[in-house]
C-alpha positions as a Markdown table, in Angstrom:
| # | Residue | x | y | z |
|---|---|---|---|---|
| 1 | Unk | -2.3 | 15.5 | -41.3 |
| 2 | Unk | -1.1 | 12.2 | -42.8 |
| 3 | Unk | -2.0 | 10.0 | -39.9 |
| 4 | Unk | -4.2 | 9.7 | -36.8 |
| 5 | Unk | -2.7 | 10.4 | -33.4 |
| 6 | Unk | -3.0 | 6.7 | -32.7 |
| 7 | Unk | -3.2 | 3.9 | -35.2 |
| 8 | Unk | -3.5 | 0.2 | -34.3 |
| 9 | Unk | -3.0 | 1.2 | -30.6 |
| 10 | Unk | 0.3 | 2.8 | -31.4 |
| 11 | Unk | 1.2 | 6.5 | -31.2 |
| 12 | Unk | 1.8 | 7.9 | -34.7 |
| 13 | Unk | 2.3 | 11.6 | -34.0 |
| 14 | Unk | 2.2 | 14.1 | -31.2 |
| 15 | Unk | -0.8 | 16.5 | -30.8 |
| 16 | Unk | 1.0 | 19.9 | -31.3 |
| 17 | Unk | -2.1 | 22.0 | -31.3 |
| 18 | Unk | -4.4 | 23.2 | -28.5 |
| 19 | Unk | -7.9 | 21.6 | -28.3 |
| 20 | Unk | -9.9 | 24.7 | -27.5 |
| 21 | Unk | -10.1 | 27.8 | -29.7 |
| 22 | Unk | -8.3 | 30.7 | -28.0 |
| 23 | Unk | -5.9 | 28.3 | -26.1 |
| 24 | Unk | -2.2 | 28.1 | -27.0 |
| 25 | Unk | 0.9 | 25.9 | -26.5 |
| 26 | Unk | 4.4 | 27.2 | -26.0 |
| 27 | Unk | 7.8 | 25.4 | -26.6 |
| 28 | Unk | 10.1 | 24.4 | -25.1 |
| 29 | Unk | 7.7 | 23.4 | -22.3 |
| 30 | Unk | 8.7 | 24.0 | -18.8 |
| 31 | Unk | 11.3 | 26.7 | -19.6 |
| 32 | Unk | 11.0 | 30.4 | -19.2 |
| 33 | Unk | 12.5 | 31.3 | -22.6 |
| 34 | Unk | 9.8 | 30.2 | -25.1 |
| 35 | Unk | 10.8 | 29.8 | -28.7 |
| 36 | Unk | 7.5 | 28.9 | -30.4 |
| 37 | Unk | 3.8 | 29.6 | -29.7 |
| 38 | Unk | 0.9 | 27.8 | -31.4 |
| 39 | Unk | -2.6 | 29.3 | -30.8 |
| 40 | Unk | -5.8 | 27.7 | -32.1 |
| 41 | Unk | -7.9 | 30.5 | -33.6 |
| 42 | Unk | -10.8 | 28.4 | -35.0 |
| 43 | Unk | -11.9 | 24.8 | -35.6 |
| 44 | Unk | -14.8 | 23.7 | -37.8 |
| 45 | Unk | -16.2 | 20.5 | -39.2 |
| 46 | Unk | -16.1 | 20.8 | -43.0 |
| 47 | Unk | -17.7 | 17.4 | -43.7 |
| 48 | Unk | -18.4 | 14.3 | -41.6 |
| 49 | Unk | -14.8 | 13.2 | -41.5 |
| 50 | Unk | -13.0 | 16.4 | -42.3 |
| 51 | Unk | -11.9 | 19.1 | -39.7 |
| 52 | Unk | -10.3 | 22.4 | -40.5 |
| 53 | Unk | -8.2 | 24.3 | -37.9 |
| 54 | Unk | -6.7 | 27.8 | -38.2 |
| 55 | Unk | -3.6 | 28.5 | -36.1 |
| 56 | Unk | -1.5 | 31.5 | -35.4 |
| 57 | Unk | 2.1 | 30.3 | -35.1 |
| 58 | Unk | 4.7 | 32.6 | -33.6 |
| 59 | Unk | 8.5 | 31.9 | -33.7 |
| 60 | Unk | 11.0 | 33.9 | -31.7 |
| 61 | Unk | 13.4 | 35.8 | -33.8 |
| 62 | Unk | 15.8 | 37.8 | -31.6 |
| 63 | Unk | 13.6 | 39.5 | -29.0 |
| 64 | Unk | 10.5 | 39.6 | -31.2 |
| 65 | Unk | 8.1 | 37.0 | -32.5 |
| 66 | Unk | 7.4 | 36.4 | -36.2 |
| 67 | Unk | 3.8 | 35.5 | -36.8 |
| 68 | Unk | 2.2 | 33.3 | -39.5 |
| 69 | Unk | -1.3 | 31.9 | -40.0 |
| 70 | Unk | -1.5 | 28.1 | -40.7 |
| 71 | Unk | -4.5 | 26.1 | -41.9 |
| 72 | Unk | -4.6 | 22.4 | -41.0 |
| 73 | Unk | -7.0 | 19.9 | -42.6 |
| 74 | Unk | -7.5 | 16.6 | -40.7 |
| 75 | Unk | -9.3 | 13.7 | -42.3 |
| 76 | Unk | -10.4 | 11.0 | -39.8 |
| 77 | Unk | -11.3 | 7.6 | -41.2 |
| 78 | Unk | -12.0 | 4.5 | -39.3 |
| 79 | Unk | -10.9 | 1.3 | -41.0 |
């Protein structure tokens, strides 16, 4: 991530990942026909200000879902 969710009391980006390992988000929200699923597989603190998250991302292709694993590194710094 290149920014915090909020900086200077302003939204900088949306949280597109679930907060609890094992939980998932689906898009578009509120519709029966989901196109994308993001599942948080694991989250760990690498260092004091560094978090690593492992996701499974599934994109609908025809009637099936194509699956990929994504690693996110988030650095949190307070200025």
